[in-house]
C-alpha positions as CSV (number, residue, x, y, z in Angstrom):
1,M,3.1,17.2,0.5
2,I,3.2,14.9,3.5
3,E,1.3,17.0,6.0
4,S,-1.0,17.9,3.3
5,V,-2.2,14.2,2.7
6,K,-1.5,13.2,6.5
7,H,-4.5,16.3,7.2
8,G,-6.2,15.9,4.1
9,I,-6.9,11.9,4.8
10,P,-9.0,12.8,7.8
11,S,-11.5,15.4,5.7
12,A,-11.3,13.4,2.7
13,I,-12.8,10.2,4.9
14,K,-15.0,12.1,6.6
15,G,-16.4,14.0,3.6
16,T,-17.0,10.8,1.6
17,G,-17.4,7.9,4.2
18,D,-15.4,5.8,2.2
19,V,-11.8,5.2,3.3
20,V,-10.7,3.3,0.1
21,Q,-12.0,6.1,-2.5
22,A,-10.3,8.7,0.0
23,A,-7.0,7.1,-0.2
24,V,-7.4,6.7,-3.7
25,D,-8.3,10.2,-4.6
26,T,-5.3,11.7,-2.5
27,V,-2.9,9.7,-3.3
28,T,-3.4,9.8,-6.9
29,N,-3.7,13.5,-6.8
30,T,-1.0,14.3,-4.5
31,L,1.2,11.9,-6.5
32,N,0.4,13.4,-9.6
33,T,0.9,16.8,-8.6
34,T,4.7,15.5,-7.3
35,V,5.4,14.2,-10.6
36,E,4.4,17.0,-12.6
37,D,6.1,19.4,-10.7
38,F,9.7,17.3,-10.5
39,G,9.7,15.0,-13.4
40,K,8.6,11.2,-13.6
41,T,11.8,9.1,-12.5
42,G,11.2,6.1,-11.0
43,I,13.3,7.1,-7.7
44,L,11.4,10.1,-7.2
45,V,7.9,8.1,-7.8
46,L,8.9,5.5,-5.1
47,G,10.4,8.1,-2.6
48,A,7.4,10.2,-2.9
49,A,4.8,7.1,-2.5
50,A,6.6,5.6,0.5
51,H,6.1,8.9,2.0
52,V,2.5,9.2,1.1
53,A,1.8,5.9,1.9
54,K,3.1,6.6,5.4
55,A,1.1,9.7,5.5
56,V,-2.1,8.2,4.9
57,I,-1.7,5.6,6.9
58,H,-0.8,8.3,10.1
59,G,-3.8,10.7,8.7
60,A,-6.3,7.5,8.7
61,T,-5.6,6.4,12.2
62,D,-6.3,10.0,13.5
63,V,-10.0,9.4,12.5
64,G,-9.9,5.8,13.6
65,A,-10.4,4.3,9.9
66,H,-9.7,1.0,9.1
67,L,-6.3,0.8,7.9
68,G,-6.5,-2.2,5.5
69,Q,-9.0,-0.1,3.5
70,A,-6.4,2.8,3.9
71,A,-4.0,0.7,2.3
72,K,-5.6,-0.7,-0.2
73,G,-6.8,2.9,-1.5
74,T,-2.9,3.9,-1.2
75,V,-1.7,1.0,-3.7
76,I,-4.5,1.7,-6.4
77,G,-3.6,5.6,-5.8
78,V,0.3,4.9,-5.9
79,L,-0.1,2.5,-9.5
80,R,-2.6,5.1,-11.0
81,A,-0.5,8.0,-10.3
82,S,2.8,6.2,-11.4
83,K,1.2,4.8,-14.6
84,H,3.6,2.0,-14.0
85,T,3.2,-1.5,-15.7
86,G,5.0,-4.9,-15.6
87,A,8.1,-5.3,-13.8
88,E,7.9,-1.5,-12.9
89,A,4.4,-1.9,-11.7
90,I,5.8,-5.1,-9.5
91,D,8.3,-2.7,-7.7
92,T,5.8,0.0,-6.9
93,I,3.5,-2.3,-5.4
94,R,6.3,-4.2,-3.3
95,H,7.9,-0.5,-2.4
96,T,4.5,0.9,-1.5
97,T,3.5,-2.3,0.9
98,Y,6.5,-2.1,2.2
99,A,6.2,1.6,3.6
100,L,2.6,0.9,4.6
101,I,3.5,-1.6,6.8
102,H,6.0,0.6,8.3
103,G,3.8,3.6,8.8
104,T,1.2,0.8,10.3
105,S,3.9,0.0,12.8
106,E,4.3,3.3,13.7
107,V,1.1,4.3,14.9
108,G,0.6,1.0,16.4
109,G,-1.9,-0.3,14.2
110,E,-3.0,-4.1,13.2
111,L,-0.1,-5.1,10.5
112,G,-2.3,-8.0,9.4
113,H,-5.4,-5.5,7.9
114,A,-2.9,-3.2,6.5
115,A,-0.9,-6.2,4.5
116,A,-4.2,-7.6,3.5
117,G,-5.1,-4.1,2.2
118,A,-2.6,-4.1,0.2
119,V,-3.2,-7.0,-1.3
120,E,-6.4,-6.4,-1.8
121,G,-5.4,-3.0,-3.8
122,A,-3.0,-4.8,-5.9
123,I,-5.6,-7.3,-6.9
124,A,-8.0,-4.5,-8.0
125,I,-5.3,-2.7,-9.9
126,A,-3.5,-5.6,-11.1
127,K,-5.3,-6.1,-14.6
128,E,-5.3,-2.2,-15.2
129,M,-1.5,-2.2,-14.9
130,G,-1.3,-5.0,-17.2
131,M,-0.3,-8.0,-14.8
132,S,-2.2,-10.7,-13.8
133,A,-3.9,-10.9,-9.8
134,E,-1.5,-13.4,-8.5
135,E,1.7,-11.7,-9.6
136,A,0.2,-8.3,-7.9
137,A,-0.7,-10.1,-4.8
138,A,2.7,-12.0,-4.5
139,A,4.5,-8.8,-5.0
140,A,2.6,-6.7,-2.3
141,A,2.8,-9.9,-0.1
142,H,6.6,-9.7,-0.6
143,G,6.8,-5.9,0.4
144,A,4.5,-6.7,3.5
145,L,7.1,-9.3,4.3
146,Q,10.1,-7.7,4.1
147,A,8.8,-4.8,6.0
148,A,7.6,-7.2,8.7
149,D,10.7,-9.0,8.9
150,K,12.7,-5.8,9.7
151,L,10.0,-5.3,12.5
152,G,10.8,-8.4,14.0
153,S,9.4,-12.2,14.4
154,T,6.0,-10.8,15.9
155,A,5.3,-8.9,13.1
156,L,6.5,-11.1,10.7
157,D,4.1,-14.0,11.9
158,T,1.3,-11.4,12.1
159,V,2.1,-10.4,8.6
160,G,3.0,-14.2,7.7
161,I,-0.4,-15.4,9.0
162,A,-2.4,-12.5,6.8
163,M,-0.8,-13.7,3.7
164,R,-1.6,-17.4,4.0
165,E,-5.1,-16.6,3.6
166,T,-7.3,-16.3,0.3
167,I,-7.2,-12.6,-0.7
168,C,-10.2,-11.5,-2.8
169,G,-10.2,-14.9,-4.4
170,V,-6.5,-15.0,-5.0
171,K,-4.4,-17.6,-3.2
172,V,-1.2,-15.5,-2.2
173,V,1.7,-17.4,-3.2
174,L,5.0,-16.6,-1.0
175,R,8.3,-16.6,-3.0
176,T,11.7,-17.0,-1.2
177,P,12.6,-16.5,1.7
178,F,9.0,-15.8,2.7
179,D,7.3,-19.4,1.6
180,N,7.7,-20.5,5.0
181,A,6.7,-17.1,6.9
């Protein structure tokens, strides 16, 4: 599954020229197949989503695609495939964003772009998942900051700066322990 996503993303991006849509389609199709094959337990979906998120980042890097756009499409695709709503969707956004930041770090990509892209994706999918844009943005920001915190102070500073911006018209409200990040 991971290799298929990692190798499929570059051709999907080249085929459409749209990084966000290529990520949405690839992630949604991959996770839908995974869920059909193995069942829809929350842990399985989150684990698969994390692996797919990292694979999207690796694949997008291979073709020089903007990692913020890849992250945005990944969050949208994961949420559409999981069909999670409410509190489950919040956890899924946080977990997926965490994986996106780690994947971005693995390829030496711009963490601020990936974090902002994940927030954009969460905002874009929020209404469809039964939550406010602010709630979704906060969940993505928290996941990004948790991952950055594990990566070190430079990563935390970079992501913290990106999360202080208004994204897609939504002011990201950081929650403790990251409200002073």
